[in-house]
C-alpha positions as CSV (number, residue, x, y, z in Angstrom):
1,M,85.5,61.0,86.6
2,S,86.0,64.4,88.3
3,T,83.3,65.6,90.6
4,V,84.4,69.3,90.9
5,A,82.0,72.1,90.4
6,Q,81.1,72.5,86.7
7,T,78.9,75.6,86.5
8,Y,78.4,78.9,88.2
9,E,75.2,77.6,89.8
10,S,77.2,74.7,91.5
11,L,79.4,77.2,93.3
12,S,78.3,77.6,96.9
13,A,75.7,80.3,97.7
14,N,78.3,82.3,99.7
15,A,80.8,82.2,96.7
16,R,78.1,83.4,94.3
17,E,77.0,86.1,96.7
18,L,80.6,87.3,96.9
19,L,81.0,87.4,93.1
20,G,77.7,89.1,92.2
21,D,76.9,89.8,88.6
22,P,78.5,92.8,86.9
23,V,82.3,92.5,86.6
24,N,83.6,96.1,86.2
25,L,84.0,98.5,89.1
26,I,84.3,102.1,87.8
27,D,84.4,105.1,90.1
28,G,82.5,103.1,92.8
29,T,79.8,101.7,90.5
30,W,79.6,98.1,89.3
31,E,78.9,98.0,85.5
32,A,78.3,95.2,83.0
33,G,80.8,95.1,80.2
34,E,79.9,97.0,77.1
35,A,82.4,95.5,74.6
36,D,81.1,93.5,71.6
37,Y,82.6,90.3,72.9
38,A,82.5,88.0,75.9
39,V,85.0,85.5,77.3
40,D,84.0,82.1,78.7
41,S,85.2,81.4,82.3
42,I,86.1,77.7,82.2
43,N,86.6,75.2,84.9
44,P,89.9,73.5,83.9
45,A,89.1,70.4,85.9
46,T,86.1,69.6,83.8
47,G,86.2,71.8,80.7
48,E,82.8,73.1,81.6
49,Q,81.8,76.7,81.3
50,I,81.5,78.4,84.7
51,T,80.1,81.6,83.4
52,R,80.4,84.0,80.5
53,V,82.0,87.4,81.2
54,Q,81.2,90.4,79.0
55,A,84.3,92.5,78.4
56,A,84.6,96.2,79.2
57,S,84.8,98.6,76.3
58,V,87.6,101.0,75.6
59,E,85.3,103.8,76.8
60,Q,84.7,102.1,80.1
61,T,88.4,101.6,80.6
62,E,89.0,105.3,79.8
63,R,86.4,106.2,82.4
64,A,88.1,103.9,85.0
65,V,91.4,105.7,84.4
66,A,89.7,109.1,84.7
67,A,88.1,108.0,87.9
68,A,91.5,106.8,89.3
69,R,93.0,110.1,88.2
70,R,90.3,112.2,90.0
71,A,90.6,110.1,93.1
72,F,94.3,110.7,93.1
73,D,94.4,114.4,92.1
74,R,91.3,115.6,94.0
75,G,90.1,112.7,96.1
76,P,90.9,112.0,99.7
77,W,93.1,109.0,99.3
78,P,96.7,110.4,98.8
79,A,96.0,112.9,101.6
80,T,94.6,110.3,104.0
81,R,96.7,109.8,107.1
82,P,98.9,106.7,107.0
83,A,97.1,105.3,110.0
84,E,93.8,105.5,108.2
85,R,95.2,103.8,105.1
86,A,96.6,101.1,107.3
87,E,93.3,100.5,109.1
88,L,91.4,100.1,105.8
89,L,94.0,97.7,104.5
90,L,93.7,95.7,107.8
91,E,90.0,95.6,107.3
92,L,90.5,94.2,103.9
93,A,92.8,91.5,105.4
94,R,90.2,90.7,108.0
95,L,87.5,90.4,105.3
96,M,89.7,88.1,103.2
97,D,90.4,86.0,106.3
98,R,86.7,85.8,107.0
99,H,86.0,84.7,103.4
100,R,88.9,82.2,103.1
101,V,86.6,79.3,102.2
102,E,84.8,81.2,99.4
103,L,88.1,82.6,98.0
104,A,89.6,79.1,98.0
105,E,86.5,77.7,96.3
106,I,86.6,80.3,93.6
107,V,90.4,79.8,92.9
108,V,90.1,76.0,92.8
109,T,87.2,76.2,90.4
110,E,88.7,78.7,87.9
111,V,92.4,77.9,88.3
112,G,92.3,74.2,89.0
113,C,95.0,74.6,91.7
114,P,94.8,71.8,94.3
115,I,92.9,72.8,97.5
116,T,95.8,72.3,99.9
117,L,98.1,74.6,97.8
118,T,95.3,77.0,97.3
119,R,94.6,77.5,101.0
120,A,98.3,78.2,101.7
121,M,99.6,80.0,98.6
122,Q,96.6,81.2,96.7
123,V,94.7,82.6,99.7
124,G,96.9,82.6,102.8
125,M,99.8,84.5,101.2
126,P,97.7,87.3,99.8
127,I,96.1,87.9,103.2
128,D,99.6,88.1,104.8
129,N,100.7,90.5,102.0
130,I,97.7,92.8,102.6
131,A,98.4,92.8,106.4
132,W,102.1,93.6,105.7
133,S,101.1,96.4,103.4
134,A,99.1,97.9,106.3
135,E,102.2,98.0,108.4
136,R,104.1,99.7,105.6
137,A,101.4,102.3,105.3
138,R,102.0,103.3,108.9
139,S,105.8,103.3,108.7
140,G,106.2,104.6,105.2
141,P,109.1,103.6,102.9
142,Q,112.6,103.2,104.2
143,G,113.7,106.7,105.4
144,G,110.1,107.7,106.0
145,Y,107.6,109.8,104.0
146,E,109.8,112.8,104.8
147,Q,113.5,112.7,105.6
148,A,115.7,115.6,106.7
149,L,119.2,115.6,105.3
150,T,122.2,117.1,107.1
151,P,122.7,120.8,106.5
152,H,125.0,121.6,103.6
153,L,127.5,124.2,104.7
154,G,128.7,125.4,101.4
155,T,128.2,128.8,99.9
156,P,125.4,129.5,100.5
157,P,124.6,127.1,103.3
158,S,121.4,125.2,102.8
159,M,119.0,122.7,104.3
160,S,117.4,119.8,102.4
161,M,114.7,117.2,102.8
162,L,113.5,114.3,100.8
163,V,109.7,113.9,100.3
164,R,108.5,110.5,99.2
165,E,105.2,110.9,97.4
166,P,102.9,108.2,95.8
167,V,103.6,107.7,92.1
168,G,100.0,108.3,91.1
169,V,97.6,106.2,89.1
170,V,98.8,102.5,88.7
171,G,97.6,100.2,85.9
172,A,97.8,96.6,87.1
173,I,97.7,93.9,84.5
174,T,97.8,90.5,86.2
175,G,98.4,86.8,85.4
176,Y,96.1,83.8,85.7
177,N,98.2,81.3,87.6
178,F,98.1,83.0,91.0
179,P,95.3,85.5,90.5
180,L,94.9,86.8,94.0
181,N,98.7,87.1,94.6
182,S,99.2,88.8,91.3
183,V,96.6,91.5,92.2
184,V,97.5,91.8,95.8
185,W,101.2,92.5,95.1
186,K,100.1,95.6,93.3
187,L,97.0,96.5,95.3
188,G,98.4,96.3,98.8
189,P,101.6,98.4,98.6
190,G,100.0,100.7,96.0
191,L,97.2,101.6,98.4
192,A,99.6,101.8,101.3
193,A,101.6,104.3,99.4
194,G,98.6,106.4,98.5
195,C,98.2,105.4,94.9
196,T,95.0,104.7,93.1
197,L,94.6,101.7,90.8
198,V,92.9,100.3,87.7
199,I,93.1,96.5,87.7
200,K,92.9,94.4,84.5
201,P,92.8,90.7,85.5
202,S,93.6,87.8,83.2
203,E,90.8,86.9,80.9
204,R,91.3,83.3,82.0
205,T,90.7,83.9,85.8
206,P,88.5,87.0,86.3
207,L,86.4,85.6,89.2
208,S,89.1,85.7,91.8
209,S,89.8,89.4,91.1
210,I,86.1,90.2,91.2
211,A,85.8,88.6,94.6
212,L,88.9,90.5,95.9
213,V,87.7,93.8,94.7
214,R,84.2,93.2,96.2
215,L,85.9,92.8,99.5
216,A,88.0,96.0,99.0
217,E,84.7,97.8,98.3
218,R,83.3,96.4,101.6
219,A,86.4,97.5,103.4
220,G,85.5,101.1,102.6
221,F,88.1,102.4,100.2
222,P,86.9,105.7,98.7
223,K,85.3,105.5,95.3
224,G,87.7,105.7,92.4
225,T,90.6,104.4,94.5
226,V,90.2,100.8,93.3
227,N,88.8,100.2,89.8
228,L,88.4,96.9,88.0
229,V,88.0,96.4,84.2
230,F,87.9,93.1,82.5
231,G,88.9,92.6,78.9
232,G,91.5,91.8,76.3
233,P,94.5,93.6,74.7
234,E,92.4,96.7,73.9
235,V,91.8,97.2,77.7
236,G,95.5,96.7,78.5
237,G,96.3,99.1,75.6
238,V,94.5,101.9,77.3
239,L,96.3,101.4,80.5
240,C,99.7,101.4,78.7
241,T,99.1,104.5,76.5
242,D,96.8,106.8,78.5
243,P,98.8,109.7,79.9
244,D,96.7,109.7,83.0
245,V,98.3,106.4,84.1
246,D,101.6,107.0,85.8
247,M,102.9,103.4,86.2
248,V,102.0,100.0,84.7
249,M,102.7,96.8,86.5
250,F,102.5,93.6,84.6
251,T,102.8,89.9,85.4
252,G,102.9,87.6,82.4
253,S,104.8,86.4,79.4
254,L,107.9,87.9,77.9
255,S,106.2,88.4,74.5
256,V,103.4,90.5,76.0
257,G,105.9,92.3,78.3
258,R,107.7,93.5,75.2
259,K,104.5,94.8,73.7
260,I,103.7,96.7,76.9
261,M,107.2,98.3,76.9
262,L,106.6,99.6,73.3
263,A,103.1,100.8,74.1
264,A,104.2,102.6,77.3
265,A,107.1,104.3,75.6
266,S,104.8,106.9,74.1
267,T,104.1,108.4,77.5
268,T,107.4,107.2,79.2
269,K,105.5,105.5,82.0
270,R,107.3,103.8,84.8
271,L,107.1,100.1,84.4
272,V,107.4,97.1,86.7
273,L,107.5,93.8,84.7
274,E,107.6,90.2,85.9
275,L,108.0,88.2,82.7
276,G,108.6,84.6,83.7
277,G,111.5,82.3,83.9
278,K,113.2,79.0,83.1
279,S,114.7,78.5,86.5
280,A,117.6,76.2,87.4
281,N,117.4,73.4,90.0
282,L,121.1,72.9,91.1
283,V,122.0,69.7,92.9
284,L,125.4,70.1,94.5
285,P,127.9,67.2,94.6
286,D,127.4,66.6,98.4
287,A,123.6,66.8,98.3
288,S,121.7,63.8,99.6
289,I,119.8,62.5,96.5
290,D,117.3,60.4,98.5
291,E,116.3,63.4,100.6
292,I,116.0,66.0,97.9
293,V,114.4,64.3,94.9
294,G,110.9,64.6,96.2
295,P,111.0,68.2,97.4
296,S,112.8,69.3,94.3
297,I,110.2,67.8,92.0
298,L,107.3,69.2,94.0
299,R,108.7,72.7,93.5
300,W,108.0,72.6,89.8
301,V,104.9,70.3,89.5
302,R,102.7,72.3,91.9
303,N,100.0,74.3,90.3
304,A,100.5,72.0,87.3
305,G,103.9,73.7,86.6
306,Q,102.1,77.0,86.0
307,G,104.5,79.1,88.1
308,C,106.9,81.8,86.9
309,G,109.6,80.6,89.2
310,A,109.2,76.8,88.5
311,T,112.7,75.3,88.8
312,T,112.4,73.0,85.8
313,R,116.0,72.7,84.7
314,T,117.7,70.2,87.1
315,F,121.5,70.0,87.0
316,V,123.0,66.9,88.7
317,P,126.6,65.7,89.1
318,R,127.2,63.2,86.3
319,A,128.1,60.5,88.7
320,E,124.7,60.9,90.4
321,Y,122.6,61.2,87.2
322,D,121.3,57.7,86.9
323,R,120.6,57.5,90.6
324,F,118.7,60.8,90.5
325,A,116.7,59.7,87.4
326,A,115.7,56.4,89.0
327,A,114.7,58.1,92.2
328,S,112.7,60.7,90.2
329,E,110.8,58.0,88.4
330,E,109.9,56.3,91.6
331,F,108.8,59.5,93.3
332,L,106.8,60.8,90.3
333,A,104.8,57.5,90.3
334,S,103.5,58.5,93.7
335,V,102.4,62.0,92.8
336,A,98.6,62.2,92.7
337,V,97.2,63.9,89.7
338,G,93.4,64.7,89.7
339,D,90.5,66.5,91.2
340,P,91.8,69.7,92.7
341,R,89.2,69.6,95.5
342,D,90.6,66.3,96.7
343,E,92.9,66.8,99.8
344,S,95.3,64.2,98.4
345,T,95.8,65.8,95.0
346,A,99.2,67.2,94.3
347,V,98.8,68.2,90.6
348,G,95.6,69.6,89.1
349,P,94.8,70.5,85.5
350,L,96.4,73.1,83.2
351,I,94.3,76.2,82.7
352,R,93.1,75.5,79.1
353,E,93.2,72.8,76.4
354,E,95.4,75.1,74.2
355,Q,97.9,75.3,77.1
356,R,98.0,71.6,77.5
357,R,98.6,71.2,73.7
358,F,101.3,73.9,73.9
359,V,103.1,72.0,76.6
360,E,102.7,68.6,74.9
361,G,104.1,70.1,71.7
362,F,107.4,70.9,73.5
363,L,107.5,67.4,74.9
364,E,106.8,65.7,71.6
365,R,109.5,67.8,69.7
366,A,112.1,67.0,72.4
367,L,111.4,63.2,72.2
368,D,111.4,63.4,68.4
369,S,114.9,65.1,68.6
370,G,116.4,62.2,70.6
371,A,115.5,63.1,74.2
372,T,114.3,60.3,76.5
373,L,111.3,60.2,78.8
374,V,112.8,59.5,82.3
375,A,109.5,59.5,84.1
376,G,105.8,60.3,83.8
377,G,104.1,61.7,80.7
378,G,100.8,61.3,79.0
379,R,97.3,62.2,80.2
380,P,95.6,60.6,83.2
381,D,92.9,58.2,82.1
382,A,90.7,58.8,85.2
383,F,90.1,62.5,84.2
384,P,89.3,62.6,80.5
385,D,87.1,65.8,80.6
386,G,89.6,68.3,82.1
387,F,92.9,69.7,80.9
388,Y,95.1,67.3,82.9
389,L,98.7,66.3,82.1
390,N,100.8,63.9,84.0
391,P,104.1,65.4,85.1
392,A,107.0,64.4,82.9
393,I,110.8,64.4,83.3
394,V,113.0,64.4,80.2
395,G,116.6,63.4,79.9
396,N,119.3,63.1,77.3
397,V,119.0,66.8,76.3
398,G,121.4,69.6,76.1
399,N,121.0,73.0,77.8
400,D,120.6,74.5,74.3
401,A,117.5,72.4,73.5
402,E,114.2,74.1,73.0
403,I,112.7,72.5,76.0
404,C,115.5,73.9,78.2
405,R,115.3,77.4,76.7
406,E,111.6,78.3,76.6
407,E,109.1,78.7,79.4
408,L,106.5,75.9,79.1
409,F,104.2,76.8,82.0
410,G,103.4,73.1,82.5
411,P,104.6,70.1,84.6
412,V,107.6,69.1,82.5
413,G,111.1,69.2,83.8
414,T,114.5,68.2,82.4
415,I,117.6,66.6,84.0
416,L,121.1,67.6,82.8
417,P,124.4,66.2,84.0
418,Y,127.4,68.3,84.8
419,D,131.1,67.5,85.4
420,T,132.2,70.5,87.5
421,L,130.3,73.0,89.6
422,D,131.7,75.8,87.4
423,D,130.0,74.0,84.4
424,A,126.7,73.8,86.3
425,I,126.8,77.5,87.3
426,D,127.5,78.4,83.7
427,M,124.6,76.3,82.4
428,A,122.3,77.6,85.0
429,N,123.1,81.2,84.0
430,D,123.0,80.4,80.3
431,S,119.3,81.5,79.9
432,Q,117.5,84.6,78.7
433,Y,115.7,84.5,82.0
434,G,116.8,85.1,85.6
435,L,113.8,84.9,87.9
436,H,114.5,82.1,90.4
437,A,116.7,79.2,91.2
438,A,116.9,76.3,93.7
439,V,120.1,74.9,95.2
440,W,120.4,71.7,97.2
441,G,123.3,70.7,99.4
442,P,125.4,71.7,102.4
443,I,124.5,75.3,103.4
444,T,127.9,76.8,103.1
445,E,128.4,75.5,99.6
446,A,124.8,76.3,98.7
447,L,125.2,79.9,99.8
448,A,128.4,80.3,97.8
449,A,126.6,78.9,94.7
450,S,123.6,81.2,95.2
451,R,125.8,84.3,95.0
452,R,127.0,83.2,91.6
453,L,123.6,82.7,90.1
454,R,122.2,85.6,88.0
455,T,118.7,85.4,89.3
456,G,116.3,87.5,91.4
457,S,115.8,84.9,94.1
458,V,117.3,81.6,95.3
459,S,115.7,78.9,97.4
460,I,118.2,76.8,99.3
461,N,117.2,73.3,100.4
462,G,113.6,74.0,99.8
463,G,113.7,77.6,101.0
464,G,110.3,78.5,102.5
465,W,107.1,80.2,101.6
466,M,107.3,83.5,99.8
467,R,107.2,86.1,102.5
468,P,105.8,89.7,102.2
469,E,109.1,91.3,103.1
470,G,111.0,89.3,100.4
471,P,111.2,91.1,97.0
472,W,110.2,89.1,93.9
473,G,111.5,90.0,90.4
474,G,114.0,89.0,87.9
475,Y,117.3,89.6,86.1
476,K,117.7,89.8,82.3
477,Q,114.6,89.2,80.3
478,S,112.6,88.1,83.4
479,G,111.8,91.7,83.7
480,F,112.7,94.6,85.9
481,G,111.5,96.2,89.1
482,R,110.3,94.3,92.1
483,E,107.1,93.3,93.8
484,M,106.8,92.7,97.6
485,G,109.3,93.7,100.2
486,E,110.8,97.1,100.8
487,D,112.1,97.2,97.2
488,G,108.7,96.5,95.8
489,Y,107.1,99.1,98.1
490,R,109.5,101.8,96.8
491,E,108.3,101.2,93.3
492,F,105.1,103.1,94.3
493,F,106.9,106.3,95.2
494,Q,108.5,109.4,93.6
495,V,111.2,111.1,95.5
496,K,111.2,114.9,95.6
497,H,114.2,116.9,96.9
498,V,113.2,120.1,98.7
499,Q,116.0,122.6,99.5
500,W,116.2,126.1,101.0
501,P,119.0,128.5,102.1
502,L,120.1,128.9,105.7
503,R,120.3,132.5,106.7
């Protein structure tokens, strides 16, 4: 049986103190939600309620937007010197570092992500991103906040400059699987640029965002600069349609992203959308099967497969298919599924029971259609109370099968054989998505293959941790725009051309 924290009271005193009670921060004041419904915050490792969160009303959301608008138009933040913005961001990074243990505890409890992965990716990476954003606040975007152009010696001769100004009020609608990263990728560079924000976290994981915004408040950002509202589609609807919101950034599903595009069209807002993927895992002919099977599987089973860039479609040379399948079965048998607080756990629970049933439905339909279960599958007997699912690998499927086309957001992968590398590249690119890919093999060949893949990022031979200076975003229906990196930072700026005659 699992022994993880089951209720709000069983969180540590320090974690509870960091969270507090009211969930909405509007114009510098914490308020309880005033909507006529509440959402249960659930511990996915046990199925137990952590707490019940009262949602914000439409009126509260509108006030949060108005506060962000005032803070941008008349408040001090956009006019604050870059060095001052940088110092406040560094203070936030220091506070996050000081509260690493509490942040990790909250993430493990509400997301179910294993503690080792949580420390590194769920908490460590956001701290690095905030610190990187502080550096960008000092330096400004590429070319600087103001950039003189060479004189134009036409008739009449003139002088020009480019002025890069913050885009304004940003509505940030975030996902549940990496709740701190999902907020920080918007909060850090947005604040560095001089924008103000209204954050709507996922209904499934509000506590991590509350803790982060509490720390931002302690760091000393002016009131109205950072606002937090919790709720469902009606809250997101305000952010997408209110003319006082200049840009909406969304991390989530393709179906919701399409709705956001339609809603935002009425005010022609700038949009940055990250809408998931069905990423390819390409094994080159000269790759060492014994060396790559384990690392390639771990890339898509971590966080219970709940990753937008999970490389769940594995393409293997036909001659190596049986060997790869046998090695996968052997490795998957060693992957520990269980209590996310256990240091040895590699795979924790899915976020909710409905998500587990959703993933199991894909697996059942594939097997009913003639696919074979290469390895894994089923639910772990030792943890009956949470939303656990053993990782599974499916074979004997075509690239056109439902399980190879749709994003599952669960620990299920497929293996597909190929005859030529051209065939493998074609299959990898044959997807409505284009967010991420992995390639395994000799570096020269892997680099050549990476250039042919229609995807926003490629990890070769395991790649590395996501880094703040590396942009993240997709091709095709994985969305548009970028988060992180210089390309992501530029999303938060408008460019103004100023020109005058030379006399």
